C-alpha positions in Angstrom: 48.2 1.4 68.3 49.1 -0.6 71.0 52.2 -0.1 73.6 53.6 -2.3 76.5 53.7 -0.8 79.5 55.5 -2.1 82.8 53.8 -1.8 86.1 55.4 -3.3 89.4 57.9 -5.2 87.4 55.0 -7.2 85.3 54.6 -6.5 81.5 51.1 -6.1 80.9 49.7 -4.8 77.7 48.2 -1.3 77.4 45.6 -0.5 74.7 46.4 2.9 73.3 46.6 4.9 70.0 50.2 4.7 69.4 51.4 2.5 66.6 52.7 -1.0 66.4 56.1 -2.3 65.2 58.6 -0.6 62.8 56.8 -0.2 60.2 53.7 2.0 62.1 50.7 -0.2 60.9 47.4 1.2 63.1 44.8 -1.5 63.7 42.1 1.3 62.8 43.3 4.4 60.8 42.5 7.8 62.8 42.5 10.4 60.2 38.9 12.2 60.8 36.6 13.0 57.9 39.3 11.3 55.7 37.3 8.1 54.9 34.0 7.4 53.1 32.3 6.9 56.3 31.9 10.0 57.8 30.4 11.4 54.6 28.1 8.3 54.2 27.1 9.1 58.2 26.6 13.1 57.3 24.3 12.0 54.4 22.4 9.4 56.4 21.7 12.3 59.4 20.5 15.1 56.6 18.0 12.6 55.4 17.2 11.6 58.8 16.3 15.3 59.9 14.6 16.4 56.9 12.4 13.3 57.2 11.9 13.8 60.6 11.1 17.2 60.2 8.6 16.5 57.1 7.0 14.4 60.0 7.0 16.6 62.9 5.9 19.2 60.6 2.8 17.3 59.3 1.5 16.3 62.7 1.6 20.1 63.7 -0.7 20.6 61.0 -2.9 17.9 61.5 -3.3 18.2 65.2 -4.2 22.5 64.8 -6.2 21.6 61.9 -8.5 19.2 63.9 -8.4 21.4 67.4 -9.4 24.4 64.8 -12.4 22.8 62.9 -13.1 20.1 65.6 -16.4 22.2 66.2 -17.1 23.7 63.3 -20.3 23.4 61.2 -21.3 25.1 57.7 -24.8 25.8 57.0 -25.6 26.3 53.4 -29.1 27.8 52.4 -29.0 26.1 48.9 -32.9 28.4 47.7 -31.9 29.2 44.1 -34.3 32.6 44.2 -32.1 35.3 45.8 -35.1 36.8 47.6 -36.0 33.9 49.4 -32.5 32.5 50.1 -31.8 36.0 51.5 -34.8 35.5 54.1 -34.1 31.8 54.8 -30.7 32.7 55.9 -31.7 35.1 58.0 -34.1 33.2 59.5 -31.4 30.4 60.3 -29.3 32.6 62.0 -32.1 33.4 64.3 -33.2 30.3 64.9 -29.4 29.1 65.5 -28.7 32.0 67.9 -31.7 30.6 70.4 -30.4 27.4 70.7 -27.7 25.8 73.4 -24.2 24.5 72.8 -23.5 27.1 70.0 -20.5 29.0 70.8 -20.6 31.5 68.0 -21.8 32.1 64.2 -21.7 34.4 61.2 -23.1 34.6 58.1 -20.4 34.5 55.4 -20.8 38.1 53.6 -21.2 38.0 50.1 -18.2 39.9 49.0 -16.4 36.9 50.8 -18.5 34.2 48.8 -17.6 36.3 45.4 -13.7 36.3 46.8 -14.0 32.2 47.0 -15.7 31.6 43.5 -13.3 34.1 41.5 -10.4 32.4 40.9 -12.6 29.4 38.9 -15.4 32.1 37.5 -13.6 35.1 37.2 -13.9 38.0 38.5 -17.2 39.5 35.9 -19.0 36.2 37.0 -18.6 36.7 40.0 -20.0 40.1 40.3 -22.8 38.9 38.2 -23.4 36.0 40.7 -23.4 38.4 43.3 -25.9 41.0 42.1 -27.2 39.5 39.2 -31.5 39.9 38.7 -32.8 36.0 37.9 -34.0 36.0 34.4 -31.8 39.2 32.9 -29.5 39.3 30.1 -26.1 38.6 32.5 -25.2 35.2 32.0 -23.7 34.7 35.7 -27.4 35.9 36.8 -28.2 32.0 36.5 -25.6 30.5 39.0 -26.8 30.6 42.2 -24.6 30.8 45.2 -25.6 29.1 48.5 -25.8 31.7 51.6 -23.4 30.1 53.8 -23.2 30.3 57.9 -20.4 29.7 59.7 -21.3 28.0 63.3 -19.2 27.1 66.1 -20.2 24.5 68.4 -18.7 24.2 72.2 -18.0 21.0 71.7 -17.4 18.3 68.8 -20.0 18.1 66.0 -21.2 15.0 66.5 -23.9 13.4 64.7 -26.3 13.9 67.1 -25.9 17.4 67.2 -25.8 17.5 63.7 -29.1 16.0 63.2 -30.7 18.7 65.9 -29.5 21.3 64.2 -30.9 20.3 61.3 -34.3 19.8 62.8 -34.4 23.4 64.2 -33.5 24.7 60.7 -36.1 22.6 58.7 -39.3 24.7 59.5 -37.4 28.1 58.9 -35.4 27.0 56.1 -36.0 24.0 54.3 -33.3 24.2 52.1 -30.5 24.6 54.6 -27.6 21.8 54.4 -25.4 21.0 57.7 -22.0 19.6 57.4 -19.6 19.4 59.6 -16.3 20.9 58.6 -14.0 18.1 59.8 -16.0 15.9 57.2 -14.9 18.0 54.4 -11.4 17.5 55.2 -11.3 14.0 56.3 -9.5 12.9 53.0 -6.8 15.8 53.5 -6.5 14.8 56.8 -6.1 10.7 55.9 -3.6 11.7 52.8 -1.4 14.0 55.1 -1.6 11.1 58.0 0.0 8.9 55.2 2.8 11.1 54.8 3.8 11.5 58.3 3.9 7.5 58.5 6.0 7.6 55.6 8.2 9.9 57.2 8.1 7.9 60.1 9.0 5.0 57.8 11.8 6.5 56.1 13.5 7.7 59.5 13.7 3.7 60.3 15.1 2.7 57.1 17.6 5.6 57.4 18.8 4.2 60.7 18.6 0.6 59.5 20.8 2.0 56.5 23.6 3.7 58.8 23.6 0.3 61.2 24.4 -1.4 58.0 27.2 1.1 56.5 28.9 0.7 60.2 28.5 -2.7 60.2 30.3 -3.5 56.8 32.9 -1.0 57.9 33.8 -2.5 60.9 34.2 -5.7 59.1 36.2 -4.6 56.5 38.2 -3.1 59.2 38.5 -6.5 61.1 39.5 -8.5 58.0 42.5 -5.5 57.0 44.1 -5.9 60.3 43.2 -9.5 61.3 47.1 -10.0 61.6 47.5 -7.0 63.9 44.6 -8.2 66.1 46.2 -11.7 66.2 49.6 -9.8 67.7 47.2 -8.1 70.3 45.7 -11.3 72.0 49.1 -13.0 71.8 50.2 -9.6 73.9 47.5 -10.6 76.4 44.7 -8.1 74.7 40.9 -8.7 75.2 38.3 -8.8 72.4 36.8 -5.7 74.4 39.8 -3.7 74.4 39.9 -4.3 70.8 36.4 -3.5 70.5 36.9 -0.2 72.3 39.3 1.2 69.7 37.0 0.3 66.9 34.1 1.8 68.7 35.9 5.1 69.8 37.3 5.4 66.0 33.7 5.0 64.5 32.0 7.4 67.0 34.4 10.2 66.5 33.7 9.8 62.7 29.9 9.6 63.6 30.0 12.9 65.7 31.7 14.6 63.0 29.4 13.4 60.0 27.0 13.9 62.2 27.5 17.7 62.8 28.0 17.8 59.3 24.9 16.2 58.1 22.6 18.3 60.7 24.1 21.2 59.4 23.1 20.7 56.0 19.7 19.3 56.7 19.0 22.9 58.9 19.8 24.4 55.8 17.2 23.0 53.7 14.6 22.7 56.4 15.1 26.6 56.9 14.6 27.6 53.1 11.9 25.3 52.6 10.1 26.6 55.7 10.8 30.2 54.2 9.1 29.2 51.2 6.1 27.7 52.6 5.7 30.6 54.8 5.4 32.8 52.3 1.9 31.0 50.6 0.0 32.5 53.9 -2.0 29.3 54.1 -3.5 28.4 57.3 -3.1 25.0 57.0 0.9 25.1 55.9 1.3 27.9 59.0 0.0 25.7 61.4 2.8 23.1 60.5 5.7 25.0 61.5 7.7 23.3 63.9 8.1 24.5 67.6 11.0 24.3 69.9 10.1 21.2 71.2 10.6 20.1 67.4 14.0 21.8 67.2 15.3 19.8 70.3 14.4 16.4 68.5 16.0 17.2 65.4 19.3 18.5 67.7 19.3 15.0 69.3 19.3 13.3 65.6 23.3 13.2 65.3 23.8 12.1 69.1 21.3 9.3 68.6 23.2 8.6 65.1 26.7 8.6 67.2 25.4 6.2 69.8 23.8 3.3 67.3 27.0 3.6 65.2 29.4 3.0 67.9 27.0 0.6 69.6 26.9 -1.4 65.8 30.6 -1.3 65.7 31.0 -2.5 69.2 28.8 -5.7 69.1 29.9 -6.2 65.5 33.4 -6.3 66.5 33.0 -8.6 69.7 30.5 -10.7 67.7 33.8 -11.1 64.8 36.4 -11.7 67.1 34.4 -14.8 69.0 34.6 -16.3 65.1 37.9 -15.1 64.5 40.0 -16.5 67.3 
């Protein structure tokens, strides 16, 4: 592992990858991807990339959904009598059209409302709710469905703006109820933020586990080659030279394992992304990874290799100071 070089008639130790002694003992085994360390790093990198992708996807979904519903307001006309409900809905639309700060509005058609309630009430009940006559023999006719008006403001749906809309609608549609769409999804956003924090914490824990695995491997190699290291020091080798050997060896293993781990993670991420993409849900589609997210994922093996090399270097230097 260490050779002897003669420079200008002076014999000095030269650090290399050759064998030391007749029996050919190596300070650090140089067979690539043969021990457990590269595969441990591959698993760590794969789990880190998957957790990071999940956190990035959740962040994209939250950002996109908030931007979309930030100025969204829903007006529900709760009048149970169908003819009065229709009259109040028309009057509410006319009153809102004349108001400032309204970027757009749309009364949701009855067919869309029937489609929304059909999964819970069934198609027959949905038809009865939409077209039944109060007091008739159809059981579904007794279930009133509020008229919905989707309003888009030119800014955030602040409480003051909601109060102003309520005051405008009160004379023409007494049964109208005004709600900010962001309020409905607040529990969903809170849950998604919690999952995002969990993903970030998992990435940090995996980085810590990677550093711990490298630390244990470096200490084990030092203990197994203590005699060789002592001979190297007798020949004039420095702690920095010995640490460089371990650092380079761990770097090769980490680079190989990181590449394998990233490839495995990409297969999992693309497979899961394709399955979620088939759902056709708006919130799921908004969580798709963008090019900057893929760039961050590509940096995971590089950062893991750098972390492993630094951990190995400082571990060896610290151990050598205690050893000698």
